[in-house]
Steps between C-alpha positions, in 0.01 A plus 500: 500500500612684807859446602427301813628152409866585525507451877189295577663201325789504741504240784335650807811485717707675232232766452494568876877523513508746213196712606712771659691551174236433231153649488229321304387721218124489448516712184739680273475792254397277207216365710389851604441587134344168409128436461514297824665792688248748375209285619614514865283757676297559178124562511210524255472742210156663537261718306150619590244481219214753481242248620710473821636162398861445589742343251812332637812307399711307753861608450620250761449225243733412209415668170353186346255459790362853512154579382244779511274477808198696608317563821174687571508621860130588499396143431789269586859513625598206284754547222416319179698469170374727223682323213663166412873573519598219257251619245621861544867398458421335164299804394795732578734292283244494218434877514870592512594240241754307704569132500849486650438607859259485791297801600290533811206712609635820644336796674383758239605866492137584572145356503191654343245644738276191454786259549429335160831595345863553591775681306836329423810597306702238316789611282373857483151405380173512695294199584183463707394214719131418449418370849153347432631322191835404654695612196746764372445733211764698313409873489794646306740350245736771383873561472466797733494475874160562671488648844274668754214253445199552727134406506228757463295539822214296355743225405394495131811656343877504533703813446869489418785693338692402187776708341396781736143513378186376684277215387170349622424131468136382520492163681167394346572590138876427530577820307747776578468870431773757494397824678816720478714561198794727596730246667867510421837440663468822699120558500324266744126439534362312800841388612748695713868604471751352742493779755119480529508116520758502777444809709138609448311172455717273711630266226163462331413593143196715589459707190121489468180475709166349401184684600282287731232472225760337270420760225799730518871501572719780633863457399837659517674618186873541559754683280849396609690619197690756713589251778866408539615160388689211662663217310579138585703255293385143488798255494331289232476440208848540355409847375382645830144633529467862618197559724376854551291626797334842549581604856483859631808577715474742791467854363417397142173501308214272608260328262210725400168348599140580418170328579252387236151351520364261237138408465496140369168529319638755254875513569459870572817634667505804734813646663466626857582870541711513820702784659875473434660215697811279504358162614159354439478273801154342532174460308181360648138507380226647723174314563259534213785507247428863398818638657847378578759625752855587403803564724794710377822611656760773438869432428611568859234254620402721789150568355239255386164601348176296479267586213160376384453482122186476286490181293288630221736775395831445682467858609308668782799416730451596860778506762367337816795521742879553521745320722833666590798399707828665600686198366288312249147358468468120496252364240222305654247249365267567789234695311147360524172647379184474708145616432554862607863517598846350442774356722858615458832412666725795598812565701404862560539469876831306480344153506313305232128524589158480338279806434146542365424775247193621319499481119580872498825429689382629838631311801220321689703330767820312578431131536827374661739693720793449734880466509494195275452442126289303259707241322434218255647163590614381158621607158772748406576727793455827306137420419253632760168316533367410840117487466371149444128543521229773535154418637318815414163359605627454858736808484814290561845490340761226535873565459844375604734709710806491725333639810626223733857513381712590200587133452135386496205541262144453632146531373280779645148615458380859545173682457504742207454796734819392682332469841562127550794271429567135579775252428370183334812294443627286782856394568808723475664485159413595144150450359432520128129550439293416190123577509245356261301728269202510730703570811352211697824293530872557494810286481767568758851389397678519836854427610746605763879466514472143641212366296438435128183665360160380603192557284172552678161607369319750724162665487494878486486532879834323538365162611685201351273298274740247346873414531646418161858477628572493870820513706794300360758461779624184329686713240725655769556159656574315170760750378625596850448866415593785731273808477571866576479675831348850485650789702588870462829686479538856634661776295697793642177700542320195641290413195423131545572326170300175430749213476522123472774252561548136409702287736620141463329224696806457722547875550750571782482862629863471621624428149601770252304458171555665159198704391343544155279808475232484225378849396262660255438853634255658258248760624206320664643165390537301821680164510406403858164332531340254737419260214626180335815578301463238226785370294747751649457330836659179361805680365538697826486169693786373277699803615407427862635150459830648388521710816365845404235713664254658255366848577256743341386846625327797349612858526228748586411605146454143384266388782179634330389634837426853380547752218706718734751222543494414130585866412831462680648383168397813315781626274744234626353151432731209582736761648651622824175552698390138474863384549496655849225261613670199335834578663328538838346160454820331400695657791226384742532147367879511524465592866307180573701224672408234238626679183851523363554865402776406266275275287198697382363464144227691314302411193199619305324511161403808301455770768667259735790468257530880512506503882764231497727728295398795720611320814820354342622827348392744775572293818748232613237289683501206259766247403304373200194576288291376213338768284244375251371737229578824682410856401840668534399849389145645473587651162474145370151428630160589363318831530199384703682323779823702517323833490225446761763510775802655328313742267672578166885515489481877414285557807721300739858465380637475851266211578601310190865554591469388870310179406728387215704192578698567181652786700578282802607182322866585562433457877376139468568311824479126514451218249233568242299265271318713238217321313289623204302366210608624156139557393385680815243740357422640842833582665723515189835325500668838438459554878741220566723571199571851623558391862740230373689754290560711807634193685731424207634855508595448866629147449243371752447126468150349518291211375240525227223276369304615194213284372452510118160627382344481847278787612472666843375189682762262358195281535558166316576202716841432353619856561354512851665171597831627358470838681417364840765229474747780418378701800553201735857456392561879516384520862706197596811649339462853639321466839 
């Protein structure tokens, strides 16, 4: 229950007398991370099925009340249950073999193309939901962990990986078949090494690709025997378990990857004969299934090649085009094959735009153009996919972009020849767009900074057809939430940085407030959006109620406005160039009449943790800071991410030196809370250990909070509640 009874039970006259001293708390940190807290502002889970039916699950309801719903826009806008939830819950318990707990229907990891089946993982085994029969079936029952499970395009089979080999499960016959046989601890088939999972595929295990005819699979084979190792010690059992991870540090050897093609009818395996490369970035089948496209990149990441490969032999490899950049080339998922041409996203003119090429790689025309960029409105920020539908019959392409503003995302439609363009989305804010397979309808998940997400079904011309979730102003009223104001902050050369500020309800411009600056700062990784800010808004309102102002702003390289701005970080990521913008922003804020220059705090996570240390060891602008899971020296981070901007240590020793907070730790100014998980397999704890060692050498006092066996996100509820409670007390003590 929310912590609201403490004061509402007081006599009215006493409550009124105390109102200036005591604020009624509508929520606390425990509530924010409770099921009830998560349901506030929630929406539907949705998935389009190939017959243009929409599957949904209402996440605003308690777990035990959720069920699978469907709606067919072409015949009716009515949502109807697909299964009996009580029957399904009993079937789950029976399939898993549990009798001691309750289990509820959850959203699957994926649906088959027909919508007849959904994939689930319980205790490392695969199960499928049979939707028509309202029952669960166990697919695997082994001591090994299964992963990477996906349906074949025709929905008749499930592919998965076990012990680093690939298997196929036939849903009708209920039989599995092993199709690769070389898997080992360091030889991976159909699954990816850590650096590919994190940096190339955006935290997805995309190690194989079905052909559209469901008769062949292209897959990655990875040899990571030469990749450097990291180790973690589990604090239990009594004899501690040692966990080993293969992780290529900047300047060291990457996993060696090659591409194979397996024909399922005869298990024939062919290896694709590609030119030498460092990273194999993308694979996609061409229409007709006779060829597939492959994208590869060099070690410096300033050149990316697109090839077409013959399926029958794995040879006859043809280079179609090459992208180059003075800094680095960003990998894109905007590659689409039409009847006689293909669409490709490129930043060749300094902005992310769409181009049309012939199958021989000849440029036909540029589709979008201008001093603005294509941009997706969801997912991990380093994944680039903006196209949401192509209507080749009518020569139209739909995509999301930031043409109106860097803090907004809108839906646009252009002709394939680039001669016409129109904006289809309505109000200012962020629109996430999901088209059905036929391109006749799309869902628009819309929010702005003052409004929780709405969910509206539109036809392809942008006309609203049905409102699934409308405006919800009652949420702001019920929890008395303050929402951000958007503005810009000028730098010394008058670049206008996007910014936002949260002020308390009783804000007094003549009062001097302490300020907490929340930073991330990665290249093309903005934090300022005109959108609903979810659970973080509740915690920030708790800070408001304690008297702080909460501020975010994005330095020019992090705004995602252009590749030219992004390239500012080249050879000095998280270093002095970006720091200039951030210092300008802080000094501007300190000059405002309503801030107290002597009480400024900074905090951030991951890249934001790095910038916290950057600001606290290279400036004296902050009195306190919280650094969570920081990279303290690029030598300690992975090849793919560290080297795209920094290049290899041997190529840029000065850059590695100037961006190392190990070197500047002795200059720490202000009170520091350093936070890390001991099983952080992304930003390794050694980053913090080394920084701490430098502080110890200088007898610099600080606070530390390490979370046993937590990874980069310190994601479990108990740890999050503990961390944010610690942060509250830290700010109160130090600001």
